[in-house]
N, C-alpha and C positions, 0 to 999 in steps of 0.2 A: 415435121420436126413433132407437132403436139404427138403425133401417132409414136411415133418413134420413142418418146417416151412413157406416152402411157403403158406401152407391149413392155418396155423395163421396169416398170411400176411394176406392172404386172406378174414380172418374171419374178420380180424381188420377193415381189408378197408372196406367189405362191410357192419359192423354195424357202422361204423363213419358215411358210405354215410346215411346209414338210419337214424339215428339220428339227423343228420343234415335234411335233410328234416322232417323230425318227429319234430325236433323244428322250422323247421321254418315254417310248414302248424300251429303250434300255433302260432307264430310270427303273421300270416298273420290272423291267425283266432284273435286274440284281437284285431289287429289293425280293423277289420269290426266289433266286438263287439263295441269298443270304437266308431263305429261313429253310433253306434243308439242314437238318439236324445236326449238330457233333453232339454227339452220345454222351451223357457223363459216363457208362460203361463204356471202357478203352480198351477190352481187351478183345483181342483178332488173334484170326489165323492164317495162313495162308493155306489156302487147300494145296492138289497135289502137284506139282511140283512142274505136269505137263497137262495137255489137253486133251486126255483124251478119256476121264472121265466125268462126261456130261450127260450121262442116258437119267431116265427115269429112275431106274433102280438104285443109279448112287447118288442121286438126292433122297431115295428115298430110305438106303443108308447111312445117310449123314449126317440127312436134317434135324432126326431124334437125338443124336451125338451132341451137337450144336448149339442144339435146346437145352439139353441137359446141362452140360456145361455155363450155361448164360453165355454164348459168343455173340456178340453184336456187330462184329466187322469181317468181310472175309475178305480177301485178294482172290481171283482170275486170276489166271494167264487166259490170257487170247491170243489166236494169231493177226495176222493182219489180211491174212486173202481167206478167212470163216468164220462166222459169228459163231459164241455159245450161243445154245438154247434160251429161246424164251420161254420155255415148262423148265428152266435150271435157276432162272435169275429171279421171274418173278416171283413163285414158291419164298423163294430166301428172301426179298425183300417185304413180301405182304406178311414175313415172321419180324420186321423191323431189324433184317441183319443189314449194315450198310455194306454193301458191295464195291469193291473199286479193282475194275479191271487193269488189267494191268502188260499192257503190250509188249516191252521189252523189245522194241522196232532196233534194226541195225540201224548205225551211220553207213556201216560196208554197203548196205541195199539201198536201194530207191522206196520212197516211201510212194504210195499211189494215192494222195487226199481225197479224191474223190471215193474212194473203196472206202477209208477209214473215217469218212463221216459217212453213210450209209453205216458202216456198222456204231456209230456212236448218235446214232437216228435211234439206231433198235435197243441200243442196249439203254437210253433214255427214257424209250417210253417204257422200258421192260421196267425200270426199278430203279440201276445200277445209280450211284451220286458220285462217286469219284474215279479217276481215270490216272494214269501212268501212262507216256508216253516210251520213254527208253530210262537205259540207266546209265552209270561209269561214264560220261559225258572227258572226265578228265584225266580216264587212262590214254595210252598208245595203244594197245589191240582194239578199241571198241576205230577203231578208225580206220581208213584206208592210209596207206602212205602219205600219198600226196595233200589228199586235206589236212591229218595233221598236223601239217608245214604253214596250214593256212596262219599269219598273224591273228587273221581278225576269228580267229577260231571259238570262243565264246560270245563274239557278237552271230554269228551264224550258228552256233547250236542256241542261243537267247531269240532269235527270231523263230527257229523252228518252236520252243515253245510258247511263243508267245501266239503264233498260227495255232497248234493247236490249241491254246486258251480257249479262241475262240468258236473252235466249234466247238467242244465241250461245253463251255457255257449255251450256247445256241440251242443244246440241247439239255440244258436245264443238269449237267454233271458239271463236279467242280476241278479242276486240273489239279494234277500235281507236282510238281516243278520234281525236274530228275533225280537220286539219290546220287550220292558223291564219292568215290572209292574215298576213303580216308587220309591223308598225305599224297595218292596219287602223283601219277608222272607230270601232271599238270597239280600245282599245291591246291588240295579244295578250299582251303579258305579264302585263295585269290581269286578262282576261278568263282565262286559263288558271290564274291564281293560286286566282282567286275556284271556276272548275270544281274546281279538284283539293281546293279544303278541303271543297266539298261531297260530291265522291265519297269523300273520307277520313270524312265524318260521317255519308254518310245510304247506302251504298253498302255494302254483304255483303261478307265476308272473302273470299269467294271472288272477288269482280267485282276488290275490292284487290289482291288477289295477280295475274289473269290480265288485266289488258286492259294494253294496250300505243301509244304515242305516237306518232301521226306528226307530222313538221313539215318543210316545202319544205325545198330544199336550191339554191337559185335560187343564184347566184353574182354578178351583178350587171356581171358585165364581171372584177369584182376579183380580187386573188389570193385561194388560198384558207386563205392561214398568219395570216387575223388572229388577236388573243387571243384566245381562248375567251373572257375573263374580260372583255371590251369593255364588255357592256352591263350589267354582274352589277351594276355603283351603281347601279343602276335599280329592283332592288326596294326602294328605300326610297322608289320614289314608287308601288308597284303600288295602294295603297288610296286614293292621290287621283282624282277625279272623271277618267276614261278620256278620251282625244283621241288626235284621228287623227296619227299621227307619219311624219314624214319620214325614207325611207330611204336614208341614206345612203353606205352602204358593203358589203362583201359580206353578203350572208342564211346562207351556208354553215355558217357553224356557229352558226345561232340555237338550233339545238339544244341547245346548251349550258345556254340559257336554262331554256330546257322543264326539262332534268334538272336543276338545281340547284334550281327550285321545285321540281319534285315532291317529290326531297329532303325539304323540309324537312313531309311528309305524311302519307311512306309512310318502313315499315320498308326497302325498296331501292325505287332510281331503276325504275321501269317500264322495259321494252324500247324502242327509239326505231324508228319504219322512217323511211328519208328518203323523199320524193318527188320527181321532177321534177328526178333527178339531170344534172347537167349543162344545165340549160334555165338561158341568161340570164335571165328574169323572166318573169312570167307576160304571155303573150298578146305574148311577145318572141320573132318566129322568126327567128334571126340564121343568115345565110346561110356556112355554114362551110363550102362547096364550097372556097372557095379559101382560111379563115381558120383559120391553123396557129395562132392564139393559143388560139381555140377550139377546136380536134383538144385543144390541149394541157390546158387546163383537164378541159375530159372525161376525156382519157387520165390527169392527176395523181387526179381522184376514182374511175377506175374501180381504181388501184394503192394508193392510202387503203384503199379496202372491201377489196381484198385483201393488206391487210398487207403491204405492199411501200415500199419507202423511193421516193419520190419527190419531185422540186426545184423549185423557184421556177423564175420566169420568166429568174432568170438563169443558173439550172441547178448554182449553188454549194452554195445550201444547203439539206437537207432539209426538207422539209413537214413538222408536228406532226402526227402520227398522230392518226387520230379517235377519241374516245372508245368505253370496250367495252358501251358499252351502247348503240351503234347496232347493229340485229339486220338489220340489207338495208337497202341502197338501191337503190332504183326509179329506172331512168333510162326517160326518156320519149323518142321510145315506137317500139317495136320497128319497126313499118311503121303504113301507112295505105293508103287506097285511092286519097290523090292521090301522086304519085311527086315533084309540086310542094314536099312538107312539106320543110321544112331541117331538123322534128322527127325525118322518119324514122331509124332506122339500116338499115333496107335494104327495098327501093323492092319492091311488092308479086311480083315475079318473084325475092325472096329475094337479089336483087344486094344487097351490101354497100357500104352509104355510103363517101365517104372516112373519118368517121368509126369505122365500124366496121373497115374496109380498116385503119387506122391500129393502133387498139387490139388487134383480135385476127387484126395480120398471120400469127404465130403459128400458129395452131387452121388458118388457110387453108393457110397454105404447109403446113403437113405432111399437110392434103387432098391436095394437088397432088404432092407427091412420095410419097405410099400411093396414090393416086387411081384408081380402078375401071378393070378393063382395059374396052378401047374395042375396036371388031368385028375389030379389026386383032390381037386380043390384048394391045396395048401398054399399057403405064402412062400414065393423062393428059399427064405432065408430060411426059413422052417428045414423044406427041404434039403437043400444041398447042407448048408453048412451048417454045423455041431456048435462052434461060438460064433461071437459078434465079434470082440476082439480078442485080438493075440499078443500080451507084445512077445517075442522069441529073443531069449538070449541064446549066445553062439557059448557050446561047451567052456569054450578056454576062459570063461567069466562065472565057472560055478562054486568057485571060492571067493567070487565077489558079490555073490547073490543079494543079501542082507544090505549091501551100499546101493544096487542098482535100484531097490526097492523104496528104500528112502529118499533117493534122490530122484524119482519118481510118483513120490507121491501127489504133487497134485495133481497127475493126468491120472492116477489109479483111483483117487479118489472121484474124480468128475465121469470117466466113463466108466468102471469098475471091469478093465481085460482079464482077460486068465494072463499070467505071467508063468513061464516057466520054460523048459529046454526039450522041449519035443519038437519036432517036425511033422510028428504025424499029426497034433494036436494044430500045430498053428495050419497044416495044409487043408484041417475041416475047419477053419474061419473065413469070414467074410473077408478082415481086414488087418495085416499081420504090419506089426511093426517089429522089425526084423535089427536086434545091437550084436553088430557086429566089429571086429576087430578087419585095420584096413589089412587089404588083400588076403584075407583069409575066409571070403563069402565067392564060392565058387557058382559058376554058371550051372552044374549038377544042382546044388542044392537052390538055389534061386528056381530051377525048372521040379524040382521036385516039392516048396511049398504051393508054389503056384498049378501045380496041377487039376485042382478043382477051379480056377479060371479066377479066383479071389485076389483082392489088391494085396500088394507087397510095396513096402516103402522099405528099404535098406537105411541106416545111417549108423554112424563110428557113437560112444559113447561120448565123444566135445558135444554131439550134435542135441544132445538131449534138452539142455535151458533152451535152445532155440524151440526145440519142439515143445517145451510146456507152453513158454512163451508167444507163440504162434497159434497155441490149442485156446488158453486161457488167458481172458482179457485183460490187462492191465485192470 
């Protein structure tokens, strides 16, 4: 009897020591993971929309661009059956760029968790900091028909996320909860609320303290200053039967709904990653080559993420800042194999799009001013362009030239640009602001002005006030 008691005591004592060591290891791990920096710079991009551009040459082409425009977050798509090379990820991490791995796993295919674990082990060692497993679990099209009918659909998805989160954290990668389709076949707020409840009740403290939330930041052509609380009254309906909702207003601030819901279940709101910043909506490729309004929306989102003042459509009222829980905003997409894709910020030859020129004009113009020496030893700006800045007025405005000069006086006084009606002189300038009536800016004109590879911003007269406020602080 004494022997049995002693053996039980030794077993209990050994088990307690083991559990204490195990708990301490998790606490230390949690502390280490929480030190993963959420950088103050919240500007990020999705890389290519495919998985075919991870060669050494691709890195040599695009890393200088990322550094030039001061990008600190980059989303990389990863297949589940092969890894992104270490030689692509590690240099990004060494430049303090937060790498987000986007697996985009399908619910219609079986996940090999062993293969996924091997990928996460490599990505964690090479410096990747965040990962997303899947997207749009609240859409019927994301599932097999029989699985969609599962009454415990949310619980199934959440269990899969918790399993993924554990693997991520084991490898010093922070998991990001799946982005939900706004509205959706299963109402996104109801789906999200139930899922957060399950995570709060069934996951470890390590998971609860270290996961992030993803939210689409589509704008649907609406302005960005809608009241963040516009949908919070719907929380009373979260326990009702889920239904498809018609999206009738801007979803850019839909993240606020997720933040309020998550706050009901956790000690602090998890950080939020905004996806598809500047995109009209899923599957909607807006041709913004001549659309000043679309460019303005992208620029405003960029300024919000930089904690800078930006103004509504009339140029007089400051747009409300975004919430501090926003860790990053990911713009789509840096480039693609198709130069005709209007979502591209750069073409495959690293030439900036109209949006990139408009938003990153100062970064590119600085390069022109400081440019590398050419064969003759002269600076790039001196050898390639005759003028630094040029404000081109459409010929339609010739009778109103004096009015434009008066209105542009603060800008003229600060930057000393040339102003006129000559497309030839504009084409010979490093940076061109083209003031043109709506629908009178032809692609032929744009091509002519940019014939030497300069930077071009196309605006309408109504955008002049916003232009001045963007360039000249109050």
